[in-house]
C-alpha positions in Angstrom: -11.2 -1.6 9.5 -8.4 -1.7 12.0 -5.7 0.8 12.5 -2.4 -0.7 11.3 0.9 -0.1 13.0 3.7 -1.4 10.9 7.1 -1.9 12.5 10.0 -4.2 11.9 10.1 -7.0 9.3 7.3 -6.7 6.7 6.8 -7.7 3.0 7.0 -5.3 0.0 4.8 -6.5 -2.8 5.1 -5.0 -6.2 2.5 -5.6 -9.0 3.6 -4.8 -12.5 0.8 -4.3 -15.0 0.0 -2.1 -18.0 -2.0 1.1 -18.0 -4.6 -0.3 -20.4 -5.3 -3.4 -18.3 -8.9 -3.6 -17.1 -10.8 -5.6 -14.5 -14.6 -5.7 -14.8 -14.6 -2.6 -16.9 -12.4 -0.4 -14.7 -8.7 0.3 -14.8 -6.9 -2.7 -13.2 -4.8 -0.5 -10.9 -8.0 1.1 -9.5 -9.6 -2.3 -9.0 -6.4 -3.6 -7.3 -6.5 -0.5 -4.9 -10.1 -1.2 -4.1 -9.4 -4.8 -3.4 -6.4 -4.0 -1.2 -8.4 -1.5 0.8 -11.3 -3.9 1.3 -8.7 -6.5 2.4 -7.4 -4.2 5.2 -4.0 -3.7 3.7 -2.2 -0.8 5.4 -1.7 1.2 2.2 -0.5 1.2 -1.4 1.0 3.4 -4.0 0.6 3.4 -7.8 3.5 4.5 -9.9 3.2 5.3 -13.6 6.5 4.6 -15.4 7.9 6.6 -18.3 9.2 3.6 -20.1 9.5 -0.2 -19.9 9.0 -3.5 -21.6 7.8 -6.9 -20.4 7.8 -10.6 -21.6 6.6 -9.6 -25.1 9.5 -7.2 -25.5 7.0 -4.5 -26.5 8.6 -1.2 -25.6 6.3 1.3 -24.0 7.5 4.8 -23.6 6.5 8.4 -23.3 7.6 10.4 -26.3 6.0 12.8 -28.7 6.1 10.4 -31.7 4.3 7.4 -30.1 2.2 9.0 -27.3 1.8 5.6 -25.7 -1.3 5.2 -23.6 -0.2 1.8 -22.3 2.6 2.8 -20.0 3.9 0.5 -17.3 2.1 0.7 -13.9 3.5 -0.5 -10.6 1.3 -1.0 -7.5 3.5 -1.1 -4.4 2.2 -2.5 -1.0 4.0 -2.9 2.3 2.3 -4.9 5.0 2.5 -7.9 7.3 3.5 -11.2 5.5 0.3 -12.9 6.6 -1.9 -10.2 5.2 0.1 -10.1 1.9 -0.3 -13.9 1.6 -4.1 -13.6 2.1 -4.5 -11.2 -0.9 -2.3 -13.1 -3.4 -4.9 -15.5 -4.6 -7.4 -12.7 -5.2 -4.8 -10.7 -7.1 -3.9 -13.7 -9.2 -7.5 -13.9 -10.3 -7.6 -10.2 -11.2 -4.4 -9.9 -13.1 -4.4 -11.5 -16.6 -0.8 -10.6 -17.4 1.9 -9.0 -15.4 4.3 -9.8 -12.6 4.1 -9.8 -8.8 7.3 -9.7 -6.7 7.8 -10.0 -2.9 10.7 -8.6 -1.0 11.4 -8.6 2.7 11.7 -5.0 4.1 12.3 -3.5 7.5 9.9 -0.7 8.4 11.4 2.0 10.6 8.3 4.3 10.8 4.7 4.3 9.6 2.9 7.4 10.8 -0.4 9.0 10.1 -0.5 12.7 9.1 
């Protein structure tokens, strides 16, 4: 794997899925992270939301009465537009339902610890 240095204009990709979604028996968000890492993507972050709904209008939320275990998940990635484009087809095959968005961003710094 190469060391990535991100500066300037890049793409932010957000993948919206459900916590219960699976791919080949493992949580979909973990499968996505594995795929992105193998694809030499600079990095990604998974967010677990506290509430949300999608095209089915099924409301998912954290509260004591429902104790939903299918909360919204967002996987966020920022990388070079060419690298993002290369992973889109693979992601489309992995994700049975959800949404992927792309947004231009300007990276000021990207540093290792």
